N, C-alpha and C positions, 0 to 999 in steps of 0.2 A: 868721526863723531856720529853717533847714531840717533840721538834724541836731544831735545832742548835741555834735559837734565844734565847732559854731559858738557854743556857750554860753561866755561869759567864765569861768564857774565850772567848766568841764570841765578836769580836771587829770590827763590820762592815766588816767582811771578804767578799771579792768579790765572792769567790767560796768555797763551801763545797760540795765535791763530794763523795758520798758513793758508793762503788763498791762491787758487789757480782758476782762471776763466779762459778756457781755450778759445771761445768765440771772439774775445776782444784782445787776447794776448796779455791779460793782466796776470802778473805774479806779484804777490805782496805778503807782508808779514805784519800782523797787528799784535802788539804786546801790551798787556795791562799788568803793571807791577803791583799796584795796591788800590783798593777802593775803600780803604779805612775811613777816609775823610769825605768821600764823595765819588762820583763817577771818574774813571781814569781819563784824564784830559791831556792832550798833547798833539802836536802837529803831525802831518804826514809828509815824509821826505820822498822826493822823486830823484833817484840817483842810479848811476850805472856802477855796478860792483864787478870787479874782476872775478870774484868767487861768491856764490850765493850765500855761503856761510858767513861772509863779512856783513851781509845785509841783516842776517839774524842777530849777529853780535851787536850791530849798530842799534837795532830795534830794542834789544834787551837792555843795553846800556842807557839808551836815551829814555826809555820808559821809566827805569829806576831813577834817573836824573829828574824826570818830571814829578815823580812822587815826592822827592826831596824838595824840588823847586816850589811846587804848589803848597806843600806843608810849611816851608819857611816863609812863604809869602802870605801865610794866614788865610789861604783860600779853602773853600768847602769843596775841594776837588782832590781826587787821587791822581795817580800817575799812569799815563799811557803814551804810546807812540806807535806810528805805523811807518813802514817803508814800502814804497812801490819800486820794484826792480826794473829800471829802465834798460832798454837795449842800447847798443853802442850809438845808434842814431838818435837816441833820446825820443823815441816815438811815443807821443802822448795823444790820445784821442778822447773825444767826449764819451764814446762808448766804454772805453777803459775806465774813465772816471766814474761813469754811471755804475759799472760793475763793482768798483770799489765802494761807492755809496751804498749799494744794496748789501754788501758784506758788513759795513758798519751798522746798518739798520738791523741786520739779523742778530747782532750782539745785544740788542734791546736796551741800549743806554749805558752799558758797562764801560763803553769807550766813546768819548767825544772828540771828534777830529777837528783839525785846524790847519793853518798854513805852516809850512816849513821850507827848507831848501828845495828849490825846483817846483814848488807849488804856490801859485798866486791866488789872489782873490777870484779872478774869473774861473779858475779850476774848481774852487770851492762852491761856486754858484752851480756848476754842473753836478758836483757831489750832492748838493743840497736838494736837488730834484728827486733824489732817491732816499734821503734820510733826514730825520729831524735832529740827529745828534752831530751837529756841525756848528762851528762858531768862526767868526772872522769874516762875516759876509758884508757886502756893501751896505752902508747906512746913510741916512740923511745927514747933512752937515750939522756938526755939533752933537750928534748922537753917539752913544758908545758902540764901538765895534769897528769893523773894517780892518785895514792893514795894521798888524801889530808892530811892524818894524819901527816906526817913530817912537812908540812907547818903550820898546826895548832900548833904543838908542838913548832916550832920556834917562832911564834907570841906570844904564852903564855909565853915562856921563856923571850922574850924581855919585855913583860908586867910585869912579876914578877921582873925583874931587875929594871924597872921604878918605881914599887911600893917600892922596897927596897931603892931606891934613895930618894924618897919623904918621906917615913915614918921613915926610919932608917938612912938616910944620908950615904948610902953605894953605891959606884960606881960599885961594883961587888957583887956576891953572896958568895965570899970567906969567910969562917968561919960561915956562917949563917946556921941555922937548918930549913929545909923545910919539912913539913909534907904533903906528897902527897897521896891524896885519889884516888885510882884506879891504875891499872897497865897495862892498855890497850895501844893502839897505841899512843895516845896523852900523857898520863901520863908517859909511858916509855920513849918517846922522850924527854919530859921535864926533867925527872930525869937524863937522860944521859947528856943533855946540862948543867943543873944546877950543876951536880957533876964535870963536866969538868971545870966549872967556880969556883969550890972550895967549893960548898955547901955540907953540911952533910944531907943525905936523910933518912927519915923514910917513909915507904910506906905500904899501906894497900889495900887489894883487897879481894872480896869474894872468888876469886880463889887463894888460898894460894900458890900454886905452881907457878903461874904466878907472884905473888908478890915477891916470893923468887928468881925467875930468874932475875928480874930487880934489886933487892937488891944486889944479888951476882955480877951483872955486874957493879954496881956503888959503891960498898963498903958500901951499906946502911943497914938499919935495918928494918925487917918486924914487923909491929904492927897489932894487932887484928883490924878487921874492925870497931868494936864498940868502939874502943879506939882512933882512929885517930883524931876525931873531938874535943877531949878534951886534946889532947897532948899539952904540953908546948913547943912552937917552935917560931921561928921568923916569919914564913909565913905558913899559911895553903893554900894548893893548891888543891881545889876539881876538880877532872878530871874524875868523874864517872857519875852517873845519877843525875837529878836535884832535886829541892825542899828540899835540905838538910839544908838550913839556915832558921830555924824556931825560934819562940819565945824562945823555950826551948833550942835549940842547940846554939843559939847566946849568951844566958846567960851563957853558959858553956865554951865558947871559951877562950883559953889561948894564943892568938896570937895578935900581933899588925896589922897584914895584912892578908887579904883573897884575893887571886888572883889565879884563875884557869880556866880551859877550859870547865868545865861542863856547859851545857845549863840550863837556868832557875834555877839557884842556890837558888834564893830567893823564899820561899814558897808562900809569899804574898807580895804585894807592901809595906805593913807596916814593913816588915822585913828589907827593905833598910834603913828605919829610925832607926830601933832598932840597927842595926850594927853600924850606924853612931853615935848614942848617946853613944855607948860604947867606942867611940874614936878609932875604928878599921877602917883602910883604906880598902875600898872595890873597887876592879876593876870590873866594870860592865861586865858580862860574854860575852855578844854578841859583845863587843868591843875588848876584849883581845883574843877571840878565833876565830877571823875572818880570820886567815891565810889560812885555808883550802878552804873557799869559795872564797877567793881572787884567789887562784890557779885554782879552778873550773871555776870561771868567766872568767879568762884570757884565759883558754882553750876554753870555749864555745863561747866567743865573738871574739876570735882570734885577740886580740888587744895588744899583747906583747909577750915577751920571758921570760926565767927564770930570767934574770936580772930585768925585769919589775916586775915580781911577788915578788922577794926579796925586791925591792924598796918599793912596796906597803905594804908589811908586816912590813917593818921597819918604817912605819908611825903609827903603832899601839901605841907605847909609846907616840908619839906626841899627838894623840887624847886622850889618857888616861890623860895625863898631862893637857890638856885643860879642861877636865871634872873635875879633882881634883882642878884645879885653880878656876874654876867657883864655885865649891862647897865651897871652902874656903872663897870666897868673899861673896857669897849669903847666906851661911848657909844651903842650900838645900843639901840633901844627894846625893852622886855620882850617884846612880841608877836613882833617880828622874831627875837629871841634864841630864844624858844620854838619858833618855826617851823623855824629852822635846826637845833636839837637834834632835833626830831621827824623832819625830813627825813633826817638822818643815820641815825636809828634804823630807818627803813623803807627804807633803801637807795637813797634818791633825793637824796643830797647833791649 
């Protein structure tokens, strides 16, 4: 492949910005998919990739997902995403983050950066010393902003409850068995909320100790990472990395519902149809996991308080229900219905 135009995941992106800073060792990609509704907003991921092309693919896919997520959440933001290519030792320095911040500033507000996998609030503080175009910074108690993780967890929890209501006829998660993939911030938050609602939790993570910690907290059970996708349960909630719903894995599912916060869960668009044909209710990921960006957007745009954020997150089940209702009427799978809705909203119908 010789240019971004050759990537299958290139979708008329407005900006694909490759960064190299020899002095700090920074290598990064910033992608802005759409600014139709506002500046392209989305987090920066710090990750080690076996091939640099995989980082570009990730940034392209994730930025497009942010366009759709922000549009479906009713936010005055477009979609963007950045990836910092980590070395095998995951070396991250204040100087590297400063160089990244300067690059964001040079884009003049076309892209607003925030937290993602491998990047925490302290990292964003370093970035913010170089650019205005950053959100998710520490705030005073009760103010809007800070770690978006708990807000994402809350939205996913509400979406899981909505899925249980539609597919299983249950008004709460009491007595339901939820298989949670991942034990990070979002997965842990979901597990706590679901357990409090009466659910039984099975949890898996590549970090066994982290999985055990969450399981102990919620009275759950730890499952091996390679077993969670084939566990017999009421709901599978993927909350780790993406592309886990493939032709092979969908055929092996033993759940009536898949609803979780991981980005880009479907490996290909065809997998949305595969899961639908199996009669499994799927919650489109960028709709159910919008809680974090709702918080980030409200902080950045300064257009509300904590009550505003909560109210906006509580619209997530409403949007999911609209998608599932249209899917039921038209026969189109929920992922396809959601994509069509989002495309209309960003002027690309």
